[in-house]
N, C-alpha and C positions, 0 to 999 in steps of 0.2 A: 710383502714384508720379507726381508732377508731371513734365511734359516736361523742365523744366530739370534736375531731379534725375536723370532717366533719362540725359540727355546727360552729366552729370558721372560717373555710375556707368559708363556705356559707356566714357568716356575713361579712368577709373581702371582698369577691367579690361583695356582694351587695353594700357595701360602695364605693368600687373602681369604680363601674360602675353605681352608682346611678343617674348620670346626662347624661348617654350615650343615644343617640337618633338614632344611626345608625342601620343597618340591625341586626336582631336578630342573635345571635351566641351561640355556646356551648363551654365549656371548659371541656376537659377530662384529668384527672390526670394519672400518671404513674401506678396507681393501678386499673384503670377502673372507678373510681368515676367521675360523670358527673354533670355539672352545666349548666343551660340554662339561658341566659340573660332575655328572656321573655318566660316563659314556655308555654304560649298559642299560640306561633308562631313557625313555622318550621325554624330551624337555617339555615342561608345561608352558614355557614361554621363552622368547629370545630377547635379550637386551642388545639392541643395535647401537654400537658406539660409532659416532659419525666422524670423530676427529681424535688426534692424539691428546688434545686438551681435555676431552671428556674422559679418556682413559686415566689421565693424571688425577682427575677429580675422584674417580673411584678408588684410586690407590692411596691418596694423600689425606686420609681421615675425613671422609665425607660426612655431611650432616643432612638433616631433613631439608634445610633450605637450599643447599648447594645441589643436592640431587633433584629437587623440584625445579630449580631454575634450569638445570641442564635439560630436563624434559620439556619445559616451556619453550626453550630456544632451539629445540631439536638437535642438541648435541648428543642426546640420548633418546632413543625411541623404544617402544615395546611392541613386539609381535606376539600374538597368542593371548593367553589368559592374563588380563591386566590385574586381576585381583591377587593372583599368586605372587606377583612381583614384589609385593610389600613384605613378604618373608625375607627377601634379599635386602630390602631397604632397612628393615629392623636389625638384621644381622650386621650390616655395615655401620649403621648409626651407633649401635651399642658396643662397637669395638673400642678398647681403651685409646685415649688420645693424650698427647703430651701436654704438659703445662703450657708450653709456648703456644700451641695451637688453641688451647682453651682460652688463653689470655687474648690472643688475636681475635678470636670469635667474640669474646666479651666486648672488646673495643669496637668492633664492627656493629654489634647490637646497640651499644650505647650511642654511636653516631647516628644510626637509623632512628632511634627513639628520640634523640635530641632534635633531629630535623622535623619529626612529626609534631613534637611539642611546639616548636617555633611557628609552624604553619597552622596548627589546628587547636592549640591549647592543651590543658591538662587532661590526662586520661579520664574518661567518663564525664567530662564537662558537657554541657548541653551542645555546644558548638562541635566538639570533637565527636560525640556520639552521632550527631547529625551527619558529619562527614563520613564516619565509618559505615553507617547504614546506607547512605547514598552510594558510597564506593562499591558496596556489594550488590545492592538491589537495582540501582539505576542503570540497568542494561535495557535495551529495547524489549518490550514484552514479546515481540516476535521471536526473540532468542529463546525465551522460556517455554512458549506454548508447545513446540513439537515434542518436548520430553517431559514436561510437567503434566500434560494431558488437559482434558477439557475443564477440570476443576480449577486449574491454576493454583493448586494447593502446594506450597513449598514447605512442607513439614512431613513428619513421619505418618505414613498411611496406617490403616488398621486392617490387617488381613485375617479373615476367618479361616481361610486355607491358604497355603503357600502359592497356590495356582490362581488366586483371585487376580483379575486384571487390575491395573493400577487405578483406573478411573473408579472402579467399584470400591477398591480398598480406601481411596480417598473419601468417597461419599460416606463409607462406613465410619471413617474417622470423624468427619464433621457431625454425623448423627450420634456417635457414642459420646462426644463431648456434650452435645445438647441434652442427651438422656441422663448423663451423670449429673449435670446441673439441674435436671428436671425442669427444663425451660418451658414456661407456660405462655399461652397467648396473652399479648399486651404487656408482658413483663419487660422491664427496661434492661437491656443486655449490652455490655461493653466488651469489645474485643481489643485488647492492648497489643499493638503490633499486628495490625489486621492484614498486612500484605496486600494482595490484589482483591481483597474483599470476599474471599470464598466463604468464610464462616459467617460473616454478617448476612450474606445473601442466603445462606442455608437457614440461619436462625429466623430471618424474617419470612422467607418463602415457605419453609416447611413447618415452622413452629409459631408463626404469626407474632413473633416477638418484635419489640421496638428496638432495633439493633443499631449500635453506634460503634464505629471503628476508628482507631487512631493509628497513624504511622508517621515515621520520619522521612519516608521516601516520597518525593513529589510525583515521580512517575507512577508508583504504586497507587497513590491516592487518586490520580487522574484516571487510571485504568479502572479502579474500583468504582468510581463515580459513573463512568461510562457503562459498566456492567449493571449497576443499579438502575440506570435509565433504561437500558435494554430490557431488563426484567420487569420494568414498571413497578418498582418497589420503593420509589422515592419517598412515599409518605410513611413508610415503616423502617427505612434503612438509610443511614448516612455515614460518610467517611470524611475525616478531616486530617490535615497535616498538623500534628500536635505531639509534643513531648509529654510522657506520662507525668512528669514533674510539674506540668502546667495545667493540671486538671483539678486544682484545689477548689475551684468554683463549682465543681460538680459533686461535692461531698454529699454522701448519703443518697445519691441519685439512683443507683443501680441495684436491681434485684439479683442479677447474676453477672459474673465477670469471667471471661476466659483470657488466658495469656498463653499463646501458642508460639513456640520458638522465639520467645522474647527474653527469657531469663539469661540466655547466653550472652546478651549484650549489656546486661545491667552492671556486672562487675561485683566482686565479693564485697568490697567496702560499701557499695550502694544497696546491698540487699536489705538492710534494715529500713532505709528510707523508702525503698520500693514497696515493701510489704506494708509499711505504715500508710503509704498513700493508697494502696489498694484497699486496705481495711477501712480507711476513711471514705472511699468511694462507695463501698457496699452499705446498704441499709442493714440494720439489725435483722438477723434471720436469713440474710443473703448467703450466697456461696460463690466460691472461686475454683475454677479448674486451671491449674498450672501444668502446661505440657512443655517440657524442655529437656535439653541434653545436659547430662552431668558427667563428671569424670569419676572413675573408680579411685578410691583413696590410695590404692596400690599401683596405679598406672604411673609411668615415668613422666616427669614434667619436661617438656621440650623447650629449651632456651632458644634454639635455632628453629623457630617455627615457620614453616612454609605457609601455614594457614594465616598466621598473624601478619605476615608480610604481603601476601597476595590475595587472600580471600576475606577474612574477617579481621580488619585492623582492630587491635585492642581486645579481641575476643579472648576471654579467659574462662574456662569452665570451672564450676564449683561442684562440690559433692552434694548428693541428695540430702545428707544430714545438714549441710550448710543452709540449703533451701528451707528445710523444715524448721530448723532452729530460728531462722530469721522470721519466718511466718508466724510461728508460735509466740515469739517475743513481741510481735505486733498485735497479738490478741486473736489470731485465727486458730481454729481447731482443725486438726487433721482428721479426715473422715475415711480416706481411702488412698492407697498408693499402688500403682500398677506399673511394672517395668515392661516396656515395649521394645527392648533391645533387638530381639530377632526381627521385629516388624520393620525397624529402621534399616537393617541390612537388606531386607527384601525390597524396601522402597528405593534405596540407593542403587541396588543392582538394576532395578527397572529404569531408573534415571540414566545410569551409565549406558544401558542398552539403547535408550532413546537418543542420547547424545551421539553414540557411534552410528546409529542408523540414519541420523539426520545431519551428519557432519557437513555435508556439502551445502545444505540449506542454511545451517547455522553460521557458516563462514560468510554468508552474505550480510549478516547483521553485526558480527563482532570480528576482531582480528584473529588470526590463527593462534596467537599466543593466549588470548582470552579463552578460546575454545579449549586449549590444552590445559590451562589452569583449572577450569571447571571439571574436565575429565579426570585429571589426577586427583583433585580434591574429593570428588564423589567416590572414586574407586578406593582411595586411601581411607576415607571415612567408613566405607563398608567393611574394610579389613579391620579397622579399629573397633567397630561394633562387634564383629565376629570374635575378636580376641577378648572382648570384655573390658578393654581400656576405657571405653565410654559406654554410656547407656542413655536411655530416655525414659523419663517417668511422667505419667499423668498422676498428679496429686490433687485430690479433691479436699478443699477446705470449706469450713463454714464460719460465719460470724454469729455465734449463738446469741439469742435474745433471752436474757434472764435464764440461761442454762438450757434453753430449748433450741435444738439445732435445726428443726424443720425437716430432718431426714427420716425416710421410712426405715423400719427395722431391717428390711431385706433388700436385695439388689436385683431381684428377678426382672424388674421393669427395664433395666438397662438392655436386656437381651430379648425381651418379649417382642412379638410382632406388632402388638397394639401400641406399645410405648406408654401405657397408662401406669401411673404410680400405684404400687401395691404395698400392703402392710400398714402399720400404724406409725404415725410420725412421733418422734421423740424429742 
């Protein structure tokens, strides 16, 4: 780079990051030229800019989507601590933008949404929800196994200590769900959004429940059925391809229901219908454990959403109060709320480590761009959980029978080694 251009770039970057207070970082250009945000500190990471186009993206009012796309297409790369880089992303995204740029971004978003409507129908219609779920989950299971671990559980794990191995933490999550529900032998149990069958296998294999899972992903259903056959649990466990809105014929069938990582796909407007359906599926005296990501009421709303475009089409997080209000309006009673925000950051950090350690293997199953989408999505989500922009709650509900909840007075049995219910039911 000529000396004059170096000076201009130095000035531009100094102005761009003049108010930045996050971890020190470096920028390295395509020709090897390097700039450090605070020269007297060791950079936590280096942003590698591979072309003049990428540099223009940084300077010209970037947003979550354009920065994410630059990473996917290797216009921008990260060396060092990938989690720290999100402090720079937040700083850039929150810079004031002109009305012209906001208007242009709005028109681009409308064009993208219109295209999605034409191809897949209205937001949260059955057809469009099926498309969104399959878009995200219908990767080869061989892509997920190396970093999800042996449980194939794609949801927040439950860490008793921060050093727990991922497989142990996931087993603890499956077990704590069953204990909170006080799942008993031969009880009929439904897992809404069952993934690759981890929870139904645990409920049937460890608690002798009659477990039934539903999912909108054909690949997940096929893998779950194969795992059930391998475990020889076919008489107590089944999984089918079904929308929760098509379960009316099962009204009053289930003693216990779990919904893990499902509420994120329902949509705010559909929450009342969703909980009315769940209420109808539960027998009187039954209970529901809802495990899902929510947003902080104070977190910024992203109009230019990388996750909506590349990860979860139509995904919109609601608040924990939205969830509780909809459930109570349907007739369910709140029995317990537990925030697992720190647990999900630990889970995501473990997944990112697995993605990075197995990147050569994973690229045999998905394109390079897909791998980079998942890496950025996981690392960015960990940063969001750490900031408190999003959280995850396990909320235990009951469907009381003549005022009787069927719940013990105390919770010791959730954490006891024997797992036997204690106390007096109320």
